[in-house]
Phi, psi and omega in degrees: 000146181237150173236148182258142177228097189281126177265312171222166182302338183242008175226120186230141167265127181242120180267141181241154172296127180284129184220137173265142181228128174270111188243161177248146174286122179263327185203147176229130180227131171273106185283326185195176178307328185262332191246135173242130179257132177237124176260126181251154179217157179169147181300333181291352176280358181300331180244023178295138180231130172216104190265355184219153188293336183253021171304161172220145169253154175262128170264140187242122186202163179277147173269191185297336181265359181091358177285145179282131179231160177232139177227153185254135181223150180280131169295105184286315173219156168206151181218105183291329180288323177274351181062048181232150176222130182250129175237135175255126184251129170277121186271063179249136176078189184242027179294161184298324181288314178298320181293320178297312182298323182295332180251006184302141180221154180305134178099341177293159180249152177212133176269130182235135179238141176097192002293149176282333180191175181226148174249095191267123179248131182300155181267012185246021170291159179292327180203165178224138171248127179236121183228134178189170174261195187296329181291339180266355184303314181301318181292316181294318179297318179296320180297317179297323177294329185272340182291135181278168173300144182098343175281152175248125182238127175250116188237131172232124184231144176257101174210126185275329188271129180298328180293325176286322178298330182292350181283349178291127187278168171295158179218149177280346179286159171283120193250129170247105191243133176222146182243148167228164186272336185229155179297324181297327181289348178298328182296314177294324179295321177294320181297330184278351180285133171263114181293132182291165174291165181092188182260129182228168178236136181247133176230130179229143173216121184193186174302149190308311181293324179292317180299319179295319180294323179295320177297317179300319180298313186289318186274308186282319184273321184259353176074021180290144180301120182295343177280349184244040175215141173232116180239108191255135174276100181283341175196165179231127182301131181086351180275142183282337189274046179225126175086000000 
């Protein structure tokens, strides 16, 4: 069961019943040099809910010392009728989640919890700005797939490898797309954006300091409504709980 917590008429927080699911690996695909896709399956996915592009589930697994750790990932695709959930892993560093994904094989099990809630943004804004580094690519890709024709999307992404950049899917929205090579360069890329007329929504996902700087650019420098921006720290430099 879900409950709604309305922030504005077109932006809602939706709470879901928290549920753990023991799932099996159905398929493993190396999408690009950086990304590995793992498709999970299990009957408990029959009531899986993910109402927003930047939802996250927690994967629960042991680290190198045998201690249980949890990491957060975006549900890239899900199909309740087929009982499948797709997660895309960025294989950077030696963290427990990236290490697990790199060796994942059909038949292995993985415990997944959530999503605990969703931050649902309406599809009828005049425009959307989406900015992120590689950790935000699954969320931005899902958002672009979900936006209907007639929407305007301005996207800035930090990915250096052309093979990784090719993972961004087609979209029915009118797309203004720009790439940079590093997450730090996203701040200058955001500063160079001219926000269109009308009412828009800004979404950012990146390293903590970069996410904070992106919010400052949009709100303090460009005067964007602070109620119509979500800037998420997808990871923090030097923190162990990433990857």
